[in-house]
N, CA, C, O and CB atoms as a CASP TS submission, in Angstrom:
PFRMAT TS
TARGET T0000
AUTHOR 0000-0000-0000
METHOD Language model
MODEL 1
PARENT N/A
ATOM      1  N   MET     1      70.769-166.849-192.831  1.00  0.00           N
ATOM      2  CA  MET     1      69.658-167.561-192.233  1.00  0.00           C
ATOM      3  C   MET     1      68.798-166.590-191.437  1.00  0.00           C
ATOM      4  O   MET     1      69.313-165.810-190.636  1.00  0.00           O
ATOM      5  CB  MET     1      70.161-168.706-191.338  1.00  0.00           C
ATOM      6  N   LYS     2      67.485-166.638-191.660  1.00  0.00           N
ATOM      7  CA  LYS     2      66.578-165.787-190.915  1.00  0.00           C
ATOM      8  C   LYS     2      66.382-166.347-189.514  1.00  0.00           C
ATOM      9  O   LYS     2      66.151-167.542-189.331  1.00  0.00           O
ATOM     10  CB  LYS     2      65.232-165.656-191.643  1.00  0.00           C
ATOM     11  N   LYS     3      66.477-165.477-188.550  1.00  0.00           N
ATOM     12  CA  LYS     3      66.310-165.898-187.161  1.00  0.00           C
ATOM     13  C   LYS     3      64.884-165.635-186.682  1.00  0.00           C
ATOM     14  O   LYS     3      64.355-166.361-185.840  1.00  0.00           O
ATOM     15  CB  LYS     3      67.317-165.173-186.256  1.00  0.00           C
ATOM     16  N   PHE     4      64.275-164.593-187.228  1.00  0.00           N
ATOM     17  CA  PHE     4      62.926-164.197-186.820  1.00  0.00           C
ATOM     18  C   PHE     4      62.004-164.168-188.032  1.00  0.00           C
ATOM     19  O   PHE     4      62.463-164.110-189.172  1.00  0.00           O
ATOM     20  CB  PHE     4      62.944-162.816-186.123  1.00  0.00           C
ATOM     21  N   ALA     5      60.717-164.210-187.777  1.00  0.00           N
ATOM     22  CA  ALA     5      59.717-164.152-188.835  1.00  0.00           C
ATOM     23  C   ALA     5      58.871-162.890-188.647  1.00  0.00           C
ATOM     24  O   ALA     5      58.930-162.239-187.604  1.00  0.00           O
ATOM     25  CB  ALA     5      58.821-165.433-188.831  1.00  0.00           C
ATOM     26  N   ILE     6      58.096-162.561-189.658  1.00  0.00           N
ATOM     27  CA  ILE     6      57.199-161.411-189.591  1.00  0.00           C
ATOM     28  C   ILE     6      56.233-161.610-188.415  1.00  0.00           C
ATOM     29  O   ILE     6      55.743-162.717-188.188  1.00  0.00           O
ATOM     30  CB  ILE     6      56.416-161.228-190.940  1.00  0.00           C
ATOM     31  N   ASN     7      55.967-160.546-187.682  1.00  0.00           N
ATOM     32  CA  ASN     7      55.066-160.502-186.518  1.00  0.00           C
ATOM     33  C   ASN     7      55.632-161.173-185.270  1.00  0.00           C
ATOM     34  O   ASN     7      54.909-161.323-184.285  1.00  0.00           O
ATOM     35  CB  ASN     7      53.761-161.153-186.869  1.00  0.00           C
ATOM     36  N   ASP     8      56.894-161.578-185.279  1.00  0.00           N
ATOM     37  CA  ASP     8      57.507-162.120-184.063  1.00  0.00           C
ATOM     38  C   ASP     8      57.688-161.005-183.037  1.00  0.00           C
ATOM     39  O   ASP     8      58.024-159.875-183.392  1.00  0.00           O
ATOM     40  CB  ASP     8      58.871-162.793-184.382  1.00  0.00           C
ATOM     41  N   GLU     9      57.467-161.321-181.788  1.00  0.00           N
ATOM     42  CA  GLU     9      57.681-160.377-180.694  1.00  0.00           C
ATOM     43  C   GLU     9      59.129-160.500-180.240  1.00  0.00           C
ATOM     44  O   GLU     9      59.567-161.582-179.847  1.00  0.00           O
ATOM     45  CB  GLU     9      56.692-160.639-179.506  1.00  0.00           C
ATOM     46  N   VAL    10      59.874-159.399-180.293  1.00  0.00           N
ATOM     47  CA  VAL    10      61.285-159.394-179.936  1.00  0.00           C
ATOM     48  C   VAL    10      61.571-158.244-178.969  1.00  0.00           C
ATOM     49  O   VAL    10      60.737-157.362-178.765  1.00  0.00           O
ATOM     50  CB  VAL    10      62.168-159.278-181.200  1.00  0.00           C
ATOM     51  N   TYR    11      62.761-158.272-178.383  1.00  0.00           N
ATOM     52  CA  TYR    11      63.173-157.239-177.431  1.00  0.00           C
ATOM     53  C   TYR    11      64.560-156.758-177.805  1.00  0.00           C
ATOM     54  O   TYR    11      65.389-157.532-178.283  1.00  0.00           O
ATOM     55  CB  TYR    11      63.150-157.772-175.970  1.00  0.00           C
ATOM     56  N   GLU    12      64.810-155.480-177.585  1.00  0.00           N
ATOM     57  CA  GLU    12      66.098-154.886-177.926  1.00  0.00           C
ATOM     58  C   GLU    12      67.153-155.300-176.911  1.00  0.00           C
ATOM     59  O   GLU    12      66.916-155.250-175.704  1.00  0.00           O
ATOM     60  CB  GLU    12      65.990-153.353-177.992  1.00  0.00           C
ATOM     61  N   ALA    13      68.311-155.706-177.400  1.00  0.00           N
ATOM     62  CA  ALA    13      69.419-156.115-176.537  1.00  0.00           C
ATOM     63  C   ALA    13      69.922-154.927-175.733  1.00  0.00           C
ATOM     64  O   ALA    13      69.998-153.811-176.246  1.00  0.00           O
ATOM     65  CB  ALA    13      70.567-156.723-177.368  1.00  0.00           C
ATOM     66  N   GLY    14      70.262-155.166-174.480  1.00  0.00           N
ATOM     67  CA  GLY    14      70.798-154.114-173.630  1.00  0.00           C
ATOM     68  C   GLY    14      69.751-153.306-172.900  1.00  0.00           C
ATOM     69  O   GLY    14      70.092-152.480-172.053  1.00  0.00           O
ATOM     70  N   LYS    15      68.481-153.525-173.207  1.00  0.00           N
ATOM     71  CA  LYS    15      67.406-152.794-172.541  1.00  0.00           C
ATOM     72  C   LYS    15      66.473-153.778-171.842  1.00  0.00           C
ATOM     73  O   LYS    15      65.251-153.683-171.958  1.00  0.00           O
ATOM     74  CB  LYS    15      66.621-151.924-173.555  1.00  0.00           C
ATOM     75  N   PHE    16      67.065-154.723-171.115  1.00  0.00           N
ATOM     76  CA  PHE    16      66.279-155.777-170.487  1.00  0.00           C
ATOM     77  C   PHE    16      65.385-155.250-169.380  1.00  0.00           C
ATOM     78  O   PHE    16      64.310-155.803-169.147  1.00  0.00           O
ATOM     79  CB  PHE    16      67.188-156.841-169.939  1.00  0.00           C
ATOM     80  N   GLY    17      65.803-154.191-168.689  1.00  0.00           N
ATOM     81  CA  GLY    17      64.984-153.619-167.624  1.00  0.00           C
ATOM     82  C   GLY    17      63.728-152.959-168.159  1.00  0.00           C
ATOM     83  O   GLY    17      62.695-152.946-167.490  1.00  0.00           O
ATOM     84  N   LEU    18      63.814-152.408-169.366  1.00  0.00           N
ATOM     85  CA  LEU    18      62.661-151.720-169.955  1.00  0.00           C
ATOM     86  C   LEU    18      61.680-152.706-170.573  1.00  0.00           C
ATOM     87  O   LEU    18      60.468-152.571-170.409  1.00  0.00           O
ATOM     88  CB  LEU    18      63.124-150.717-171.010  1.00  0.00           C
ATOM     89  N   ARG    19      62.198-153.680-171.272  1.00  0.00           N
ATOM     90  CA  ARG    19      61.404-154.738-171.908  1.00  0.00           C
ATOM     91  C   ARG    19      60.172-154.234-172.653  1.00  0.00           C
ATOM     92  O   ARG    19      59.056-154.679-172.386  1.00  0.00           O
ATOM     93  CB  ARG    19      60.972-155.722-170.873  1.00  0.00           C
ATOM     94  N   VAL    20      60.370-153.332-173.562  1.00  0.00           N
ATOM     95  CA  VAL    20      59.293-152.879-174.440  1.00  0.00           C
ATOM     96  C   VAL    20      59.284-153.808-175.646  1.00  0.00           C
ATOM     97  O   VAL    20      60.282-153.926-176.357  1.00  0.00           O
ATOM     98  CB  VAL    20      59.479-151.367-174.873  1.00  0.00           C
ATOM     99  N   ALA    21      58.176-154.453-175.866  1.00  0.00           N
ATOM    100  CA  ALA    21      58.088-155.418-176.968  1.00  0.00           C
ATOM    101  C   ALA    21      58.134-154.699-178.311  1.00  0.00           C
ATOM    102  O   ALA    21      57.475-153.679-178.514  1.00  0.00           O
ATOM    103  CB  ALA    21      56.796-156.256-176.856  1.00  0.00           C
ATOM    104  N   LEU    22      58.917-155.249-179.211  1.00  0.00           N
ATOM    105  CA  LEU    22      58.971-154.786-180.593  1.00  0.00           C
ATOM    106  C   LEU    22      58.445-155.911-181.468  1.00  0.00           C
ATOM    107  O   LEU    22      58.552-157.085-181.113  1.00  0.00           O
ATOM    108  CB  LEU    22      60.428-154.366-181.011  1.00  0.00           C
ATOM    109  N   PHE    23      57.887-155.557-182.591  1.00  0.00           N
ATOM    110  CA  PHE    23      57.393-156.563-183.521  1.00  0.00           C
ATOM    111  C   PHE    23      58.127-156.431-184.843  1.00  0.00           C
ATOM    112  O   PHE    23      58.366-155.321-185.319  1.00  0.00           O
ATOM    113  CB  PHE    23      55.870-156.426-183.726  1.00  0.00           C
ATOM    114  N   VAL    24      58.485-157.558-185.434  1.00  0.00           N
ATOM    115  CA  VAL    24      59.173-157.573-186.721  1.00  0.00           C
ATOM    116  C   VAL    24      58.128-157.331-187.802  1.00  0.00           C
ATOM    117  O   VAL    24      57.165-158.087-187.926  1.00  0.00           O
ATOM    118  CB  VAL    24      59.937-158.929-186.955  1.00  0.00           C
ATOM    119  N   TRP    25      58.327-156.263-188.589  1.00  0.00           N
ATOM    120  CA  TRP    25      57.384-155.925-189.655  1.00  0.00           C
ATOM    121  C   TRP    25      57.931-156.254-191.034  1.00  0.00           C
ATOM    122  O   TRP    25      57.169-156.495-191.971  1.00  0.00           O
ATOM    123  CB  TRP    25      57.029-154.458-189.589  1.00  0.00           C
ATOM    124  N   LYS    26      59.259-156.264-191.155  1.00  0.00           N
ATOM    125  CA  LYS    26      59.853-156.475-192.474  1.00  0.00           C
ATOM    126  C   LYS    26      61.227-157.106-192.306  1.00  0.00           C
ATOM    127  O   LYS    26      61.958-156.773-191.374  1.00  0.00           O
ATOM    128  CB  LYS    26      59.952-155.139-193.265  1.00  0.00           C
ATOM    129  N   ILE    27      61.576-158.014-193.207  1.00  0.00           N
ATOM    130  CA  ILE    27      62.890-158.643-193.207  1.00  0.00           C
ATOM    131  C   ILE    27      63.628-158.144-194.449  1.00  0.00           C
ATOM    132  O   ILE    27      63.143-158.297-195.570  1.00  0.00           O
ATOM    133  CB  ILE    27      62.782-160.221-193.189  1.00  0.00           C
ATOM    134  N   ASN    28      64.798-157.548-194.241  1.00  0.00           N
ATOM    135  CA  ASN    28      65.574-156.937-195.321  1.00  0.00           C
ATOM    136  C   ASN    28      66.870-157.708-195.527  1.00  0.00           C
ATOM    137  O   ASN    28      67.476-158.180-194.566  1.00  0.00           O
ATOM    138  CB  ASN    28      65.872-155.449-195.013  1.00  0.00           C
ATOM    139  N   ARG    29      67.290-157.834-196.770  1.00  0.00           N
ATOM    140  CA  ARG    29      68.571-158.477-197.094  1.00  0.00           C
ATOM    141  C   ARG    29      69.312-157.581-198.076  1.00  0.00           C
ATOM    142  O   ARG    29      68.765-157.202-199.111  1.00  0.00           O
ATOM    143  CB  ARG    29      68.362-159.919-197.694  1.00  0.00           C
ATOM    144  N   ASP    30      70.562-157.242-197.750  1.00  0.00           N
ATOM    145  CA  ASP    30      71.342-156.400-198.656  1.00  0.00           C
ATOM    146  C   ASP    30      72.127-157.265-199.635  1.00  0.00           C
ATOM    147  O   ASP    30      72.041-158.493-199.596  1.00  0.00           O
ATOM    148  CB  ASP    30      72.297-155.485-197.864  1.00  0.00           C
ATOM    149  N   ALA    31      72.888-156.623-200.509  1.00  0.00           N
ATOM    150  CA  ALA    31      73.623-157.335-201.558  1.00  0.00           C
ATOM    151  C   ALA    31      74.686-158.276-200.989  1.00  0.00           C
ATOM    152  O   ALA    31      75.044-159.264-201.631  1.00  0.00           O
ATOM    153  CB  ALA    31      74.276-156.338-202.500  1.00  0.00           C
ATOM    154  N   LYS    32      75.190-157.978-199.797  1.00  0.00           N
ATOM    155  CA  LYS    32      76.216-158.820-199.171  1.00  0.00           C
ATOM    156  C   LYS    32      75.619-159.994-198.400  1.00  0.00           C
ATOM    157  O   LYS    32      76.359-160.840-197.899  1.00  0.00           O
ATOM    158  CB  LYS    32      77.072-157.984-198.238  1.00  0.00           C
ATOM    159  N   GLY    33      74.301-160.056-198.299  1.00  0.00           N
ATOM    160  CA  GLY    33      73.648-161.153-197.596  1.00  0.00           C
ATOM    161  C   GLY    33      73.328-160.864-196.144  1.00  0.00           C
ATOM    162  O   GLY    33      72.799-161.728-195.445  1.00  0.00           O
ATOM    163  N   LEU    34      73.645-159.640-195.666  1.00  0.00           N
ATOM    164  CA  LEU    34      73.341-159.274-194.288  1.00  0.00           C
ATOM    165  C   LEU    34      71.829-159.084-194.124  1.00  0.00           C
ATOM    166  O   LEU    34      71.197-158.365-194.898  1.00  0.00           O
ATOM    167  CB  LEU    34      74.104-157.984-193.882  1.00  0.00           C
ATOM    168  N   ILE    35      71.269-159.728-193.123  1.00  0.00           N
ATOM    169  CA  ILE    35      69.829-159.631-192.876  1.00  0.00           C
ATOM    170  C   ILE    35      69.584-158.646-191.744  1.00  0.00           C
ATOM    171  O   ILE    35      70.209-158.734-190.687  1.00  0.00           O
ATOM    172  CB  ILE    35      69.222-161.024-192.536  1.00  0.00           C
ATOM    173  N   THR    36      68.667-157.704-191.972  1.00  0.00           N
ATOM    174  CA  THR    36      68.223-156.786-190.931  1.00  0.00           C
ATOM    175  C   THR    36      66.712-156.916-190.810  1.00  0.00           C
ATOM    176  O   THR    36      66.028-157.377-191.724  1.00  0.00           O
ATOM    177  CB  THR    36      68.644-155.310-191.247  1.00  0.00           C
ATOM    178  N   TYR    37      66.220-156.498-189.664  1.00  0.00           N
ATOM    179  CA  TYR    37      64.793-156.594-189.379  1.00  0.00           C
ATOM    180  C   TYR    37      64.261-155.209-189.067  1.00  0.00           C
ATOM    181  O   TYR    37      64.825-154.504-188.230  1.00  0.00           O
ATOM    182  CB  TYR    37      64.518-157.570-188.206  1.00  0.00           C
ATOM    183  N   THR    38      63.170-154.803-189.732  1.00  0.00           N
ATOM    184  CA  THR    38      62.514-153.543-189.434  1.00  0.00           C
ATOM    185  C   THR    38      61.502-153.829-188.335  1.00  0.00           C
ATOM    186  O   THR    38      60.575-154.617-188.520  1.00  0.00           O
ATOM    187  CB  THR    38      61.832-152.916-190.711  1.00  0.00           C
ATOM    188  N   CYS    39      61.691-153.177-187.180  1.00  0.00           N
ATOM    189  CA  CYS    39      60.863-153.453-186.004  1.00  0.00           C
ATOM    190  C   CYS    39      60.335-152.159-185.398  1.00  0.00           C
ATOM    191  O   CYS    39      60.956-151.103-185.518  1.00  0.00           O
ATOM    192  CB  CYS    39      61.662-154.241-184.954  1.00  0.00           C
ATOM    193  N   SER    40      59.187-152.255-184.750  1.00  0.00           N
ATOM    194  CA  SER    40      58.647-151.157-183.955  1.00  0.00           C
ATOM    195  C   SER    40      57.555-151.717-183.054  1.00  0.00           C
ATOM    196  O   SER    40      57.063-152.825-183.266  1.00  0.00           O
ATOM    197  CB  SER    40      58.094-150.008-184.864  1.00  0.00           C
ATOM    198  N   ALA    41      57.184-150.928-182.041  1.00  0.00           N
ATOM    199  CA  ALA    41      56.120-151.351-181.130  1.00  0.00           C
ATOM    200  C   ALA    41      54.756-151.229-181.816  1.00  0.00           C
ATOM    201  O   ALA    41      53.856-152.033-181.572  1.00  0.00           O
ATOM    202  CB  ALA    41      56.149-150.508-179.830  1.00  0.00           C
ATOM    203  N   ILE    42      54.615-150.220-182.671  1.00  0.00           N
ATOM    204  CA  ILE    42      53.376-150.000-183.423  1.00  0.00           C
ATOM    205  C   ILE    42      53.754-149.879-184.889  1.00  0.00           C
ATOM    206  O   ILE    42      54.642-149.102-185.239  1.00  0.00           O
ATOM    207  CB  ILE    42      52.603-148.716-182.922  1.00  0.00           C
ATOM    208  N   LYS    43      53.091-150.636-185.745  1.00  0.00           N
ATOM    209  CA  LYS    43      53.447-150.631-187.163  1.00  0.00           C
ATOM    210  C   LYS    43      53.279-149.235-187.758  1.00  0.00           C
ATOM    211  O   LYS    43      52.253-148.581-187.574  1.00  0.00           O
ATOM    212  CB  LYS    43      52.587-151.645-187.937  1.00  0.00           C
ATOM    213  N   GLY    44      54.307-148.800-188.472  1.00  0.00           N
ATOM    214  CA  GLY    44      54.268-147.501-189.121  1.00  0.00           C
ATOM    215  C   GLY    44      54.787-146.353-188.274  1.00  0.00           C
ATOM    216  O   GLY    44      54.911-145.232-188.766  1.00  0.00           O
ATOM    217  N   ARG    45      55.092-146.611-187.014  1.00  0.00           N
ATOM    218  CA  ARG    45      55.593-145.554-186.136  1.00  0.00           C
ATOM    219  C   ARG    45      56.928-145.971-185.532  1.00  0.00           C
ATOM    220  O   ARG    45      57.072-147.081-185.019  1.00  0.00           O
ATOM    221  CB  ARG    45      54.571-145.235-185.022  1.00  0.00           C
ATOM    222  N   ASN    46      57.889-145.079-185.597  1.00  0.00           N
ATOM    223  CA  ASN    46      59.213-145.287-185.002  1.00  0.00           C
ATOM    224  C   ASN    46      59.862-146.600-185.457  1.00  0.00           C
ATOM    225  O   ASN    46      60.493-147.292-184.658  1.00  0.00           O
ATOM    226  CB  ASN    46      59.104-145.272-183.484  1.00  0.00           C
ATOM    227  N   GLU    47      59.709-146.931-186.718  1.00  0.00           N
ATOM    228  CA  GLU    47      60.323-148.151-187.234  1.00  0.00           C
ATOM    229  C   GLU    47      61.831-147.967-187.346  1.00  0.00           C
ATOM    230  O   GLU    47      62.300-146.948-187.853  1.00  0.00           O
ATOM    231  CB  GLU    47      59.723-148.530-188.604  1.00  0.00           C
ATOM    232  N   GLU    48      62.585-148.948-186.875  1.00  0.00           N
ATOM    233  CA  GLU    48      64.044-148.930-186.935  1.00  0.00           C
ATOM    234  C   GLU    48      64.527-150.281-187.427  1.00  0.00           C
ATOM    235  O   GLU    48      63.844-151.294-187.271  1.00  0.00           O
ATOM    236  CB  GLU    48      64.665-148.591-185.550  1.00  0.00           C
ATOM    237  N   GLU    49      65.713-150.285-188.022  1.00  0.00           N
ATOM    238  CA  GLU    49      66.308-151.536-188.484  1.00  0.00           C
ATOM    239  C   GLU    49      67.267-152.078-187.437  1.00  0.00           C
ATOM    240  O   GLU    49      68.043-151.329-186.843  1.00  0.00           O
ATOM    241  CB  GLU    49      67.037-151.332-189.824  1.00  0.00           C
ATOM    242  N   TYR    50      67.207-153.379-187.216  1.00  0.00           N
ATOM    243  CA  TYR    50      68.065-154.068-186.254  1.00  0.00           C
ATOM    244  C   TYR    50      68.683-155.283-186.919  1.00  0.00           C
ATOM    245  O   TYR    50      68.085-155.878-187.816  1.00  0.00           O
ATOM    246  CB  TYR    50      67.269-154.482-184.991  1.00  0.00           C
ATOM    247  N   THR    51      69.889-155.654-186.480  1.00  0.00           N
ATOM    248  CA  THR    51      70.487-156.910-186.926  1.00  0.00           C
ATOM    249  C   THR    51      70.054-158.004-185.948  1.00  0.00           C
ATOM    250  O   THR    51      69.453-157.714-184.914  1.00  0.00           O
ATOM    251  CB  THR    51      72.059-156.804-187.010  1.00  0.00           C
ATOM    252  N   ASP    52      70.358-159.246-186.274  1.00  0.00           N
ATOM    253  CA  ASP    52      69.960-160.347-185.387  1.00  0.00           C
ATOM    254  C   ASP    52      70.720-160.332-184.068  1.00  0.00           C
ATOM    255  O   ASP    52      70.315-161.013-183.126  1.00  0.00           O
ATOM    256  CB  ASP    52      70.177-161.679-186.080  1.00  0.00           C
ATOM    257  N   LYS    53      71.809-159.577-183.975  1.00  0.00           N
ATOM    258  CA  LYS    53      72.556-159.465-182.717  1.00  0.00           C
ATOM    259  C   LYS    53      71.996-158.360-181.815  1.00  0.00           C
ATOM    260  O   LYS    53      72.340-158.300-180.634  1.00  0.00           O
ATOM    261  CB  LYS    53      74.035-159.195-183.007  1.00  0.00           C
ATOM    262  N   GLN    54      71.144-157.488-182.351  1.00  0.00           N
ATOM    263  CA  GLN    54      70.594-156.371-181.590  1.00  0.00           C
ATOM    264  C   GLN    54      69.238-156.664-180.986  1.00  0.00           C
ATOM    265  O   GLN    54      68.778-155.919-180.121  1.00  0.00           O
ATOM    266  CB  GLN    54      70.493-155.170-182.462  1.00  0.00           C
ATOM    267  N   ILE    55      68.586-157.730-181.419  1.00  0.00           N
ATOM    268  CA  ILE    55      67.266-158.075-180.884  1.00  0.00           C
ATOM    269  C   ILE    55      67.240-159.548-180.482  1.00  0.00           C
ATOM    270  O   ILE    55      67.970-160.371-181.035  1.00  0.00           O
ATOM    271  CB  ILE    55      66.151-157.775-181.925  1.00  0.00           C
ATOM    272  N   TYR    56      66.396-159.859-179.522  1.00  0.00           N
ATOM    273  CA  TYR    56      66.266-161.220-179.000  1.00  0.00           C
ATOM    274  C   TYR    56      64.811-161.569-178.777  1.00  0.00           C
ATOM    275  O   TYR    56      63.985-160.698-178.502  1.00  0.00           O
ATOM    276  CB  TYR    56      67.049-161.377-177.696  1.00  0.00           C
ATOM    277  N   ALA    57      64.502-162.847-178.897  1.00  0.00           N
ATOM    278  CA  ALA    57      63.184-163.357-178.526  1.00  0.00           C
ATOM    279  C   ALA    57      63.124-163.456-177.001  1.00  0.00           C
ATOM    280  O   ALA    57      64.161-163.611-176.355  1.00  0.00           O
ATOM    281  CB  ALA    57      62.900-164.751-179.197  1.00  0.00           C
ATOM    282  N   LEU    58      61.959-163.371-176.433  1.00  0.00           N
ATOM    283  CA  LEU    58      61.805-163.400-174.983  1.00  0.00           C
ATOM    284  C   LEU    58      62.390-164.680-174.384  1.00  0.00           C
ATOM    285  O   LEU    58      62.975-164.627-173.302  1.00  0.00           O
ATOM    286  CB  LEU    58      60.330-163.273-174.608  1.00  0.00           C
ATOM    287  N   ALA    59      62.251-165.811-175.045  1.00  0.00           N
ATOM    288  CA  ALA    59      62.769-167.091-174.543  1.00  0.00           C
ATOM    289  C   ALA    59      64.295-167.062-174.413  1.00  0.00           C
ATOM    290  O   ALA    59      64.847-167.770-173.571  1.00  0.00           O
ATOM    291  CB  ALA    59      62.345-168.242-175.475  1.00  0.00           C
ATOM    292  N   GLU    60      64.982-166.264-175.220  1.00  0.00           N
ATOM    293  CA  GLU    60      66.442-166.188-175.183  1.00  0.00           C
ATOM    294  C   GLU    60      66.945-165.332-174.010  1.00  0.00           C
ATOM    295  O   GLU    60      68.127-165.388-173.673  1.00  0.00           O
ATOM    296  CB  GLU    60      66.966-165.621-176.502  1.00  0.00           C
ATOM    297  N   LEU    61      66.072-164.552-173.395  1.00  0.00           N
ATOM    298  CA  LEU    61      66.491-163.655-172.315  1.00  0.00           C
ATOM    299  C   LEU    61      66.669-164.388-170.998  1.00  0.00           C
ATOM    300  O   LEU    61      67.395-163.912-170.124  1.00  0.00           O
ATOM    301  CB  LEU    61      65.483-162.540-172.142  1.00  0.00           C
ATOM    302  N   PHE    62      66.033-165.517-170.838  1.00  0.00           N
ATOM    303  CA  PHE    62      66.079-166.238-169.553  1.00  0.00           C
ATOM    304  C   PHE    62      66.843-167.528-169.679  1.00  0.00           C
ATOM    305  O   PHE    62      66.982-168.262-168.700  1.00  0.00           O
ATOM    306  CB  PHE    62      64.673-166.526-169.040  1.00  0.00           C
TER
END
């Protein structure tokens, strides 16, 4: 099940003090069904893959 959609604003887990917004640019699914999200603050720069346990929506932080 997809938790986030393209262009959703998310935050990296464990870095709540920094709170640098990341945006979901791509949703990836592997052969086993694991969903990862390609996110970065600026599209095309420093893109990294995250699982749904590594990123959170702002509403989930409070």
